[in-house]
C-alpha positions as CSV (number, residue, x, y, z in Angstrom):
1,M,-26.1,-9.3,-23.3
2,A,-28.3,-6.2,-22.5
3,P,-31.6,-5.8,-24.3
4,T,-31.3,-4.3,-27.7
5,A,-33.0,-1.1,-28.8
6,D,-35.7,-3.2,-30.7
7,A,-36.7,-4.8,-27.4
8,V,-37.6,-1.5,-25.7
9,R,-40.1,1.2,-26.3
10,V,-38.7,4.6,-27.3
11,V,-40.0,7.3,-25.0
12,P,-41.2,10.5,-26.6
13,A,-39.8,13.8,-25.5
14,A,-41.4,15.5,-22.5
15,P,-41.1,18.9,-20.8
16,R,-37.9,19.2,-18.8
17,E,-38.5,18.7,-15.0
18,P,-36.6,21.2,-12.8
19,I,-33.7,19.5,-11.1
20,G,-32.0,20.6,-7.8
21,P,-30.6,19.2,-4.6
22,E,-34.1,18.9,-3.2
23,N,-35.2,16.3,-5.7
24,R,-31.8,14.6,-6.4
25,A,-30.5,11.4,-4.7
26,V,-27.1,9.8,-4.7
27,V,-26.4,6.0,-4.6
28,F,-22.8,5.4,-3.6
29,G,-21.2,2.0,-4.0
30,I,-18.2,0.7,-2.0
31,R,-15.7,-2.0,-3.0
32,A,-15.3,-5.0,-0.7
33,T,-12.6,-3.8,1.8
34,G,-14.3,-4.4,5.1
35,R,-13.4,-0.8,6.2
36,L,-14.6,2.7,5.6
37,E,-11.8,4.8,4.1
38,G,-11.3,8.4,4.9
39,T,-11.5,9.3,1.2
40,T,-15.0,7.7,1.1
41,V,-16.0,10.0,4.0
42,L,-14.7,13.0,2.1
43,A,-16.7,12.0,-1.0
44,L,-19.9,11.4,0.9
45,E,-19.6,14.8,2.6
46,A,-19.3,16.5,-0.8
47,L,-22.2,14.5,-2.3
48,R,-24.3,15.4,0.7
49,A,-24.3,19.1,-0.6
50,I,-25.8,18.2,-4.0
51,A,-28.5,15.8,-2.9
52,A,-31.3,15.5,-0.4
53,R,-30.9,11.8,0.0
54,T,-27.9,9.5,0.0
55,V,-28.0,5.7,-0.1
56,L,-24.9,3.6,0.5
57,V,-24.4,0.2,-1.1
58,H,-22.0,-2.0,0.8
59,P,-21.1,-5.6,0.1
60,G,-21.6,-7.6,3.3
61,S,-22.2,-6.1,6.7
62,L,-20.9,-2.8,8.0
63,T,-19.0,-2.7,11.3
64,S,-20.5,-0.6,14.2
65,D,-17.5,1.8,13.9
66,A,-18.2,2.3,10.2
67,R,-21.9,3.0,10.9
68,A,-21.0,5.5,13.5
69,R,-18.8,7.4,11.0
70,L,-21.7,7.3,8.4
71,D,-24.1,9.0,10.8
72,G,-25.3,12.1,9.2
73,L,-23.6,11.3,5.9
74,V,-26.1,8.7,4.5
75,D,-29.8,8.2,4.9
76,H,-29.9,4.5,4.2
77,V,-27.5,1.5,3.8
78,V,-28.1,-1.4,1.4
79,E,-26.1,-4.3,2.5
80,T,-25.7,-7.1,0.0
81,G,-24.7,-10.7,0.5
82,D,-22.0,-10.4,-2.1
83,D,-18.3,-10.8,-1.3
84,G,-17.5,-7.8,-3.6
85,F,-19.3,-5.0,-5.2
86,S,-22.0,-5.8,-7.8
87,S,-23.7,-3.3,-10.1
88,D,-26.9,-5.2,-9.5
89,A,-27.0,-3.5,-6.1
90,Y,-27.6,-0.2,-7.8
91,A,-31.0,-1.4,-9.0
92,L,-31.9,-2.4,-5.4
93,A,-30.8,1.0,-4.1
94,V,-32.7,2.9,-6.7
95,D,-35.9,1.0,-5.8
96,E,-35.1,1.9,-2.1
97,V,-34.7,5.6,-3.0
98,R,-37.9,5.7,-4.9
99,R,-39.7,4.0,-2.0
100,L,-38.3,6.6,0.4
101,D,-38.9,9.6,-1.8
102,A,-41.5,9.4,-4.6
103,G,-40.6,12.9,-5.7
104,V,-37.0,12.2,-6.7
105,A,-36.3,13.4,-10.2
106,E,-32.6,12.5,-10.6
107,I,-30.5,9.7,-9.2
108,V,-26.8,9.7,-9.3
109,L,-25.0,6.3,-9.4
110,T,-21.5,6.6,-8.3
111,G,-19.0,5.1,-5.8
112,D,-15.5,4.9,-4.5
113,S,-13.9,4.6,-8.0
114,W,-12.6,8.1,-7.6
115,F,-10.9,10.5,-5.2
116,G,-12.3,13.9,-4.7
117,P,-13.7,16.4,-5.1
118,V,-10.6,18.2,-6.3
119,A,-12.6,21.0,-8.0
120,E,-16.0,22.6,-7.5
121,L,-18.6,19.9,-7.8
122,T,-21.8,21.9,-7.2
123,S,-21.2,24.2,-10.1
124,V,-20.8,21.2,-12.5
125,V,-23.9,19.5,-11.2
126,D,-25.9,22.8,-11.4
127,R,-24.6,23.3,-15.0
128,M,-25.8,19.8,-16.0
129,A,-29.2,20.4,-14.3
130,G,-29.9,22.9,-17.0
131,T,-29.6,20.4,-19.8
132,D,-32.4,18.4,-21.4
133,A,-30.6,15.1,-21.0
134,D,-32.3,12.0,-19.6
135,V,-29.0,10.7,-18.5
136,W,-25.6,12.4,-18.1
137,D,-22.1,11.5,-16.9
138,M,-18.8,13.2,-16.1
139,L,-16.4,11.4,-18.4
140,P,-16.4,8.6,-20.9
141,P,-16.9,5.4,-18.8
142,A,-13.7,3.4,-18.4
143,P,-13.4,0.4,-20.7
144,P,-12.2,-3.0,-19.3
145,R,-8.7,-2.4,-18.1
146,E,-5.7,-4.6,-18.4
147,A,-5.1,-6.9,-15.4
148,F,-2.0,-8.4,-13.9
149,P,-3.2,-11.3,-11.7
150,E,0.2,-13.0,-11.3
151,E,1.6,-9.7,-10.1
152,G,-1.1,-9.2,-7.5
153,F,-3.4,-7.0,-9.5
154,P,-6.3,-9.2,-10.7
155,A,-9.0,-8.2,-13.1
156,I,-11.9,-6.3,-11.4
157,E,-15.0,-8.1,-12.4
158,D,-17.3,-5.3,-11.3
159,R,-16.6,-1.9,-9.8
160,P,-18.6,1.1,-8.5
161,W,-19.5,3.4,-11.3
162,F,-17.6,6.7,-11.8
163,F,-20.6,9.1,-12.1
164,L,-23.8,8.6,-14.0
165,A,-27.0,10.6,-13.4
166,A,-30.3,9.1,-14.5
167,R,-33.5,11.2,-14.6
168,R,-37.1,10.2,-14.1
169,R,-37.9,9.7,-17.8
170,F,-35.2,7.1,-17.9
171,F,-35.5,5.3,-14.5
172,D,-39.3,5.2,-14.9
173,S,-39.1,3.6,-18.3
174,D,-39.4,0.0,-19.6
175,A,-35.9,0.4,-21.0
176,W,-34.5,0.9,-17.4
177,R,-36.4,-2.1,-16.1
178,Q,-35.4,-4.4,-18.9
179,W,-31.8,-3.4,-18.6
180,W,-31.6,-4.5,-14.9
181,S,-33.7,-7.6,-15.5
182,G,-31.4,-8.9,-18.2
183,P,-27.8,-10.3,-17.8
184,T,-25.0,-8.1,-19.0
185,A,-21.2,-8.1,-19.0
186,A,-20.1,-6.9,-15.6
187,P,-16.8,-5.0,-16.1
188,D,-18.3,-2.2,-18.3
189,R,-21.9,-1.9,-17.3
190,E,-21.7,1.8,-16.9
191,R,-20.7,2.2,-20.5
192,R,-23.2,-0.3,-21.8
193,I,-26.2,1.2,-20.0
194,L,-25.4,4.6,-21.7
195,A,-25.4,2.9,-25.1
196,H,-28.6,1.1,-24.2
197,A,-30.3,4.4,-23.2
198,E,-29.3,6.1,-26.4
199,R,-30.5,3.3,-28.6
200,A,-33.9,3.5,-26.8
201,G,-34.1,7.2,-27.7
202,F,-33.1,8.9,-24.4
203,A,-30.9,12.0,-24.6
204,H,-27.4,11.7,-23.2
205,A,-25.0,14.6,-22.2
206,R,-21.5,14.7,-20.8
207,A,-20.1,17.2,-18.4
208,F,-16.6,17.3,-19.9
209,D,-15.6,16.8,-23.5
210,T,-12.4,14.8,-23.7
211,A,-12.2,14.1,-27.4
212,H,-9.2,16.5,-27.8
213,L,-7.2,14.4,-25.3
214,H,-7.0,11.5,-27.8
215,A,-7.2,8.9,-24.9
216,H,-9.6,6.0,-25.0
217,D,-9.5,6.0,-21.2
218,P,-8.9,9.6,-20.2
219,G,-9.7,9.0,-16.5
220,L,-6.6,6.7,-16.4
221,F,-4.3,8.1,-19.1
222,A,-5.0,11.8,-18.9
223,P,-5.5,12.7,-15.2
224,E,-3.4,15.8,-15.3
225,D,-5.3,17.2,-18.2
226,L,-8.6,16.5,-16.5
227,L,-7.5,18.3,-13.4
228,E,-6.6,21.3,-15.5
229,M,-10.0,21.1,-17.1
230,G,-11.7,21.3,-13.7
231,V,-13.0,17.7,-13.5
232,P,-13.8,17.3,-9.8
233,F,-12.7,13.6,-9.5
234,V,-9.5,11.6,-10.0
235,D,-9.9,8.0,-11.1
236,R,-8.8,5.6,-8.4
237,A,-6.9,3.5,-10.8
238,V,-4.4,6.4,-11.4
239,L,-2.9,5.7,-7.9
240,T,-3.7,2.0,-7.4
241,S,-2.8,0.2,-10.6
242,Y,0.2,-2.0,-11.2
243,P,3.3,0.3,-11.1
244,P,5.0,-0.9,-14.3
245,F,1.8,-0.5,-16.2
246,L,1.5,3.1,-15.1
247,D,5.2,3.6,-15.9
248,R,4.5,2.4,-19.5
249,F,2.1,5.4,-20.0
250,A,4.1,7.9,-17.9
251,V,1.3,8.2,-15.3
252,I,3.2,9.8,-12.4
253,G,1.2,9.3,-9.3
254,Q,3.3,11.6,-7.1
255,E,2.8,14.6,-9.4
256,I,-1.0,13.9,-9.7
257,A,-1.2,13.7,-5.9
258,E,0.6,17.0,-5.6
259,M,-1.8,18.6,-8.0
260,M,-4.7,17.3,-5.9
261,G,-3.1,18.8,-2.8
262,E,-2.7,22.1,-4.5
263,R,-6.4,22.1,-5.1
264,G,-7.1,21.6,-1.4
265,Y,-7.5,17.8,-1.2
266,P,-6.1,16.5,2.1
267,L,-3.1,14.3,1.0
268,G,-2.8,12.8,4.5
269,V,-6.3,11.3,4.2
270,L,-5.4,10.1,0.7
271,R,-2.2,8.4,1.7
272,S,-3.8,6.8,4.8
273,S,-6.7,5.4,2.8
274,L,-4.4,4.1,0.1
275,A,-2.1,2.5,2.7
276,S,-5.0,0.3,3.8
277,S,-5.9,-1.0,0.3
278,V,-2.8,-1.0,-1.9
279,P,0.2,-3.4,-1.5
280,P,2.8,-1.3,0.4
281,K,5.6,-1.5,-2.2
282,A,3.2,-0.7,-5.0
283,L,2.0,2.3,-3.1
284,N,5.5,3.4,-2.3
285,T,6.2,3.3,-6.0
286,N,3.0,4.9,-7.3
287,L,3.2,7.9,-4.9
288,G,7.0,8.2,-5.0
289,L,7.3,7.8,-1.3
290,L,11.1,8.1,-1.3
291,S,12.7,11.2,0.2
292,V,16.3,12.1,-0.7
293,L,17.3,14.3,2.2
294,S,20.1,16.8,2.7
295,D,22.6,16.9,5.5
296,E,21.6,20.6,6.0
297,A,18.5,21.0,8.1
298,V,15.6,22.5,6.1
299,E,13.7,23.1,9.4
300,P,16.4,23.4,12.1
301,D,13.9,23.0,15.0
302,A,12.1,20.0,13.5
303,G,11.4,17.3,16.0
304,S,12.3,19.4,19.0
305,T,8.9,18.7,20.7
306,L,9.0,15.0,19.9
307,S,9.7,12.5,22.7
308,I,12.2,9.9,21.2
309,A,13.2,6.5,22.4
310,V,16.1,4.6,20.8
311,V,16.4,0.8,21.0
312,V,19.9,-0.4,20.3
313,H,20.9,-4.0,20.1
314,V,24.6,-4.7,20.5
315,S,26.6,-7.8,20.1
316,D,29.6,-6.2,18.4
317,V,30.9,-3.9,21.1
318,D,34.0,-3.0,19.1
319,E,31.9,-1.0,16.7
320,I,29.5,0.6,19.2
321,D,31.3,4.0,19.1
322,D,29.9,4.7,15.6
323,I,26.3,4.3,16.9
324,L,26.9,6.3,20.0
325,R,28.4,9.1,17.9
326,R,25.4,9.2,15.7
327,L,22.9,9.2,18.6
328,R,24.2,12.6,19.5
329,F,22.6,13.9,16.3
330,L,19.1,13.4,17.9
331,P,17.5,16.3,19.7
332,P,18.4,16.4,23.4
333,G,16.5,14.3,25.9
334,A,16.2,11.0,24.0
335,S,15.8,7.8,26.1
336,V,18.3,5.1,24.9
337,F,17.6,1.5,25.6
338,V,20.6,-0.7,24.9
339,T,20.1,-4.5,24.8
340,T,22.6,-7.3,24.8
341,T,22.6,-11.0,25.5
342,E,25.9,-11.5,27.3
343,G,27.0,-10.5,30.8
344,V,30.6,-9.8,29.8
345,T,29.4,-7.7,26.9
346,A,27.0,-5.9,29.2
347,A,29.8,-5.0,31.6
348,R,31.9,-3.5,28.8
349,L,28.8,-1.6,27.5
350,E,28.1,-0.2,31.0
351,R,31.5,1.5,31.2
352,L,31.1,2.9,27.6
353,L,27.6,4.1,28.2
354,E,28.5,5.9,31.4
355,A,31.3,7.8,29.7
356,W,29.0,8.6,26.7
357,A,26.1,9.8,28.8
358,A,28.3,12.3,30.6
359,T,28.9,14.1,27.3
360,N,25.2,14.6,26.2
361,D,21.7,15.1,27.4
362,H,20.3,11.7,26.6
363,T,19.5,9.0,29.2
364,Y,20.2,5.3,28.9
365,E,19.1,2.0,30.3
366,L,21.0,-1.2,29.7
367,R,19.0,-4.4,29.4
368,V,20.4,-8.0,29.3
369,T,18.1,-10.3,27.4
370,P,18.2,-14.1,26.8
371,Q,20.2,-15.5,23.9
372,S,17.8,-15.8,21.0
373,P,18.0,-16.5,17.2
374,G,15.7,-13.4,17.0
375,R,18.6,-11.2,18.1
376,D,17.7,-7.5,17.6
377,M,14.1,-8.2,16.6
378,A,13.4,-10.3,19.7
379,D,14.9,-7.6,21.8
380,F,12.7,-5.0,20.2
381,F,9.4,-6.9,20.2
382,V,9.9,-8.8,23.5
383,G,12.7,-7.1,25.5
384,C,11.4,-3.6,24.9
385,R,7.7,-4.3,24.6
386,D,7.0,-1.9,27.4
387,V,8.8,0.9,25.4
388,I,6.7,0.3,22.3
389,Q,3.4,0.2,24.2
390,S,4.2,3.2,26.4
391,D,2.4,6.4,25.6
392,T,5.5,8.3,26.7
393,Y,7.2,8.4,23.3
394,D,6.3,9.9,19.9
395,L,9.0,8.1,17.9
396,L,11.0,4.9,18.2
397,V,14.5,4.6,16.6
398,K,15.6,1.0,16.1
399,V,19.3,0.4,15.2
400,H,21.7,-2.4,16.0
401,M,25.4,-3.3,15.9
402,R,25.6,-7.1,15.6
403,R,28.3,-9.4,14.4
404,A,27.8,-11.1,11.0
405,P,30.8,-13.5,10.6
406,W,29.2,-15.0,7.4
407,K,29.6,-11.6,5.6
408,T,32.8,-10.3,4.1
409,M,34.1,-7.1,5.8
410,N,33.4,-5.1,2.6
411,R,29.7,-6.2,2.6
412,L,29.3,-5.7,6.4
413,R,31.0,-2.3,6.2
414,Y,28.7,-1.1,3.4
415,F,25.6,-2.6,5.1
416,R,26.2,-0.6,8.2
417,R,27.0,2.6,6.3
418,Y,23.9,2.2,4.2
419,Q,21.6,1.7,7.2
420,L,23.1,4.3,9.5
421,D,23.9,6.9,7.0
422,N,20.3,6.9,5.7
423,L,18.8,7.2,9.2
424,L,21.4,9.1,11.3
425,S,23.8,10.7,8.8
426,S,24.3,14.1,10.5
427,P,22.5,16.5,12.9
428,G,20.9,18.3,9.9
429,Y,19.9,15.1,8.2
430,V,18.2,13.8,11.4
431,R,16.2,17.0,11.7
432,N,15.0,16.5,8.1
433,V,13.9,12.9,8.9
434,L,12.0,14.2,12.0
435,A,10.5,16.9,9.9
436,L,8.8,14.2,7.8
437,F,6.9,13.1,10.9
438,D,6.1,16.7,11.8
439,R,4.6,17.3,8.3
440,E,2.8,14.0,7.8
441,P,0.7,12.8,10.8
442,E,-0.2,9.6,8.9
443,L,3.5,8.7,8.4
444,G,4.2,5.6,10.5
445,L,7.6,4.3,9.4
446,V,10.8,5.6,7.8
447,F,13.7,3.4,6.7
448,P,16.2,3.0,3.8
449,P,15.1,1.4,0.6
450,M,15.9,-2.3,-0.2
451,I,19.7,-2.7,-0.2
452,H,20.9,-4.1,-3.5
453,I,24.7,-3.5,-3.5
454,G,26.5,-6.5,-2.1
455,Y,23.2,-8.3,-1.5
456,A,21.1,-10.5,-3.8
457,T,17.9,-9.3,-2.2
458,M,16.0,-7.9,-5.2
459,G,13.5,-10.3,-6.7
460,R,13.5,-12.5,-3.6
461,G,12.8,-10.2,-0.7
462,W,10.2,-12.6,0.8
463,A,13.0,-15.1,1.3
464,M,10.5,-18.0,1.0
465,L,8.5,-16.5,3.9
466,Q,5.4,-15.3,2.0
467,P,3.2,-18.2,3.1
468,H,4.2,-17.6,6.7
469,A,3.5,-13.9,6.2
470,E,0.0,-14.6,4.9
471,R,-0.8,-16.8,7.8
472,L,0.6,-14.4,10.4
473,A,-1.2,-11.4,8.7
474,K,-4.5,-13.4,9.0
475,R,-3.9,-14.0,12.7
476,L,-3.1,-10.4,13.4
477,G,-6.1,-9.1,11.4
478,I,-3.9,-7.5,8.7
479,R,-6.2,-7.1,5.6
480,V,-3.8,-5.0,3.6
481,P,-2.8,-6.8,0.4
482,L,0.7,-8.1,0.4
483,D,3.2,-7.5,-2.4
484,T,3.9,-10.6,-4.5
485,V,7.6,-10.4,-5.3
486,S,9.3,-8.5,-2.5
487,P,7.6,-6.6,0.4
488,L,8.3,-3.0,1.3
489,A,10.4,-3.7,4.3
490,P,13.3,-2.3,6.4
491,Y,15.8,-5.0,5.2
492,G,18.4,-4.9,7.9
493,G,16.0,-4.2,10.7
494,M,16.7,-0.5,11.3
495,W,14.0,2.2,11.2
496,V,12.4,5.3,12.7
497,G,8.7,4.9,13.5
498,R,5.7,5.9,15.6
499,P,4.9,3.5,18.4
500,A,1.3,3.3,17.2
501,A,2.5,1.9,13.8
502,F,3.6,-1.2,15.7
503,R,0.5,-1.8,17.7
504,V,-1.0,-4.3,15.2
505,M,2.2,-6.3,15.3
506,M,2.0,-6.2,19.1
507,Q,-1.4,-7.7,19.4
508,R,0.3,-11.1,19.9
509,R,2.4,-11.2,23.1
510,W,5.6,-12.4,21.6
511,T,8.1,-14.4,23.7
512,F,11.8,-15.2,23.2
513,A,10.8,-18.8,22.7
514,D,8.8,-17.8,19.6
515,Y,12.1,-17.2,17.9
516,D,13.6,-20.6,18.6
517,W,14.3,-22.9,15.6
518,K,11.6,-25.4,16.8
519,H,9.0,-22.8,15.9
520,Q,10.2,-22.4,12.3
521,R,7.4,-24.6,11.0
522,R,4.9,-22.0,12.4
523,F,6.7,-18.7,11.7
524,G,9.6,-19.5,9.4
525,H,12.5,-17.3,10.5
526,L,10.3,-15.1,12.8
527,A,12.8,-12.2,13.0
528,H,13.0,-11.9,9.2
529,L,9.2,-12.4,9.0
530,Q,8.5,-9.5,11.4
531,E,10.9,-7.4,9.5
532,R,9.0,-8.0,6.2
533,L,5.6,-7.5,7.8
534,V,6.0,-4.3,9.7
535,S,5.0,-2.0,6.8
536,A,1.7,-4.0,6.2
537,A,1.0,-3.9,10.0
538,A,1.5,-0.2,10.0
539,A,-0.7,0.2,6.9
540,E,-3.5,-1.8,8.6
541,A,-3.5,0.9,11.3
542,G,-3.7,3.6,8.5
543,Y,0.0,4.6,8.6
544,T,2.2,4.9,5.5
545,S,5.8,4.0,5.2
546,R,8.4,6.2,3.5
547,T,11.9,5.3,2.4
548,V,14.8,7.8,2.8
549,L,18.3,8.2,1.4
550,N,21.0,10.8,1.8
551,H,22.5,12.3,-1.3
552,A,25.6,10.1,-1.4
553,H,23.7,6.8,-1.3
554,A,21.1,8.1,-3.8
555,E,23.9,8.7,-6.3
556,I,25.6,5.3,-5.6
557,G,22.4,3.3,-5.5
558,Y,20.6,4.8,-8.5
559,T,23.5,4.5,-10.9
560,A,24.2,0.9,-9.8
561,L,20.5,0.0,-10.1
562,E,20.1,1.6,-13.6
563,Y,23.1,-0.4,-14.9
564,K,21.8,-3.7,-13.5
565,V,18.3,-3.2,-14.8
566,D,19.6,-2.2,-18.2
567,Q,21.6,-5.5,-18.3
568,M,18.7,-7.5,-17.0
569,F,16.4,-6.3,-19.8
570,S,18.9,-6.7,-22.6
571,T,17.6,-10.0,-23.8
572,T,13.8,-9.4,-23.7
573,R,11.8,-7.2,-26.0
574,G,9.1,-4.6,-25.3
575,W,8.3,-2.2,-22.6
576,P,9.3,-3.1,-19.0
577,V,5.8,-4.1,-18.1
578,E,5.8,-6.6,-21.0
579,Q,9.2,-7.9,-20.2
580,I,8.3,-8.4,-16.6
581,R,5.1,-10.2,-17.6
582,F,7.0,-12.5,-20.0
583,L,9.6,-13.4,-17.3
584,H,6.9,-14.0,-14.7
585,R,5.0,-16.3,-17.1
586,A,8.2,-18.2,-17.9
587,G,8.8,-18.8,-14.2
588,Y,11.8,-19.5,-12.0
589,T,15.0,-20.0,-14.0
590,G,16.9,-21.9,-11.3
591,Y,20.5,-22.2,-12.5
592,G,19.6,-22.6,-16.2
593,G,19.7,-26.3,-16.2
594,T,17.9,-28.6,-18.6
595,V,14.9,-29.1,-16.3
596,A,14.5,-25.4,-15.6
597,L,14.8,-24.4,-19.2
598,L,12.3,-27.1,-20.3
599,R,9.8,-26.0,-17.6
600,M,10.2,-22.3,-18.7
601,Y,9.6,-23.3,-22.4
602,L,6.4,-25.3,-21.4
603,R,5.1,-22.5,-19.2
604,T,5.6,-19.9,-21.9
605,N,4.4,-21.9,-24.9
606,H,2.3,-24.8,-23.5
607,P,0.9,-23.7,-20.2
608,R,-1.6,-26.5,-19.9
609,V,1.1,-29.1,-20.3
610,A,3.2,-27.2,-17.7
611,D,0.3,-27.3,-15.3
612,S,0.0,-31.1,-15.6
613,F,3.7,-31.5,-14.5
614,R,3.5,-28.9,-11.7
615,P,2.7,-31.4,-8.9
616,F,5.8,-33.4,-9.7
617,Y,8.0,-30.4,-9.9
618,R,6.7,-29.1,-6.5
619,L,7.4,-32.4,-4.9
620,A,11.0,-32.3,-6.1
621,L,11.3,-28.7,-5.1
622,R,10.0,-29.4,-1.6
623,G,12.6,-32.1,-1.1
624,H,15.3,-29.7,-2.3
625,G,13.9,-27.0,0.0
626,V,14.0,-29.2,3.1
627,L,17.7,-30.1,2.3
628,A,18.6,-26.4,1.8
629,A,16.8,-25.4,5.0
630,G,18.7,-28.0,7.0
631,Q,21.9,-26.7,5.6
632,R,21.0,-23.1,6.5
633,V,20.1,-24.1,10.1
634,A,23.4,-26.0,10.5
635,S,25.3,-23.0,9.1
636,R,23.6,-20.6,11.4
637,L,24.2,-22.9,14.5
638,R,27.9,-23.1,13.6
639,S,28.0,-19.3,13.3
640,E,26.3,-18.7,16.6
641,R,28.6,-21.2,18.3
642,G,31.6,-19.4,16.9
643,E,30.2,-16.1,18.1
644,K,29.7,-17.3,21.6
645,Q,33.2,-18.6,21.7
646,R,34.6,-15.2,20.6
647,E,32.5,-13.3,23.1
648,A,33.7,-15.7,25.9
649,A,37.3,-15.2,24.8
650,S,36.8,-11.4,24.9
């Protein structure tokens, strides 16, 4: 606990010392991310205008690139040996400030817990400089916030402070020294130090009165009101918290971001920074990064200056006419690379492509690639590696027309419609897709949302590949946190993207052999793994991903999804965030057998007992998983053998 008021000497009042930028310093703390976000640079630029000296507190060592970006923004860097941010570093930084400048009269303790400024900061600071307070802050400090560790949003033990300014009478006092020398609860030290200062007799003031908002945590639960009040900062948690939790309190990140943009905050920098630190699917939800596009072009000339390459994998030649028809919707001059794995198929394609090319201004190149379980993904990352790494193209369109004999005709038909309608629906629709890239330089990938009609993808999007994804991400240097249940991914392997968004994925020189079944122990099903990791790889490079739907599929998909969710939640009580937490705590249902139900009961009501049985359950599950994997491999081999026989017969 922090020292009580009885343990410190109450300081008598003294004449107010003039405060201004010339005798003000800022100490800025950074979370442990290993990178310097663009939003942090914007914050430091703004803080530079209100203070003569800025000290950065960073857990661990800064990279040389980060130091170069900080040149001229900060005067000194305090690097701690901690893995994450610790409030204790503020005390070290304050000592450093006072050593560098004995005349400092006010020290602001803040950090990257906010985005801004989104309103005039200097006027707020100047207004507060006229008060007699010994310590002042912007808003009520945030209390400890609810955490969702099983969902990938763990409790934050300590975080950079929002904005607290301490003046000489306070930071020169015994109360200040005793506070930092004694242990205290980490999550709410900003709130506790204010209470400690008031108990010791120091005067406290607040820049914005939020009592009328009736919110115990206005920074999180009343961000729109704060923006209307002229608060210059938006709490980071508004855009980075667990989506169902924000949903519970109707905190709409997309609307808040739009309000920030209306106030002059660069949304491209915001989205790019968030992409590198928030799980992609969570960010897609929080910012509402789904565009429902019209078939009528909003900007008829959009994308006209873009150089476009199209990679088309074909194994089902009978259906190729649909893709060739849709490729005419692209602006003239696209380079089309068609890949296939069979000589007979290639001969048929050559004739079709010659006739097609004579009717439009696109060019084509036909490439025959080795037979591979990786199919279209292997042809993209290996067979067209030169296209991805070329500086010739601004955008890459990846589509395919492959056989899927294990799917019913209805499912296959809907799958193809869903993918192609939402990427290449019509000439006007394609212009609207390209306009997204024109408007958002940080946009790296566009693809349809997770397909959920005819497919049981939802809730199991990782397809048991998450351990492989974590290992591959580590190898590729992807530090973006991965989603826990299902990743944001182009399920089906079709997308439009910038070549630079794939550069992280291309750091490894993939080969066709990497997709062989013998490498399954290392990569799992590599084609599916790459499909599920491309959004995180793009985010590591600072690019966001956006999902797109045309009007027809938005109507079909939303109504079906609403009905299914309504049915799913019909047997659990509470808000969706509470229902989800309960179901996650209960664990996997299996097929509802006796063992599964008993395990769910134990996990829900006797978690310690359940933990003691977990090793035995995992052993049984591993044996079942090996058997199931063997069955899947055998099924896939039979399918490929049948496909080869049909192609040979044709």
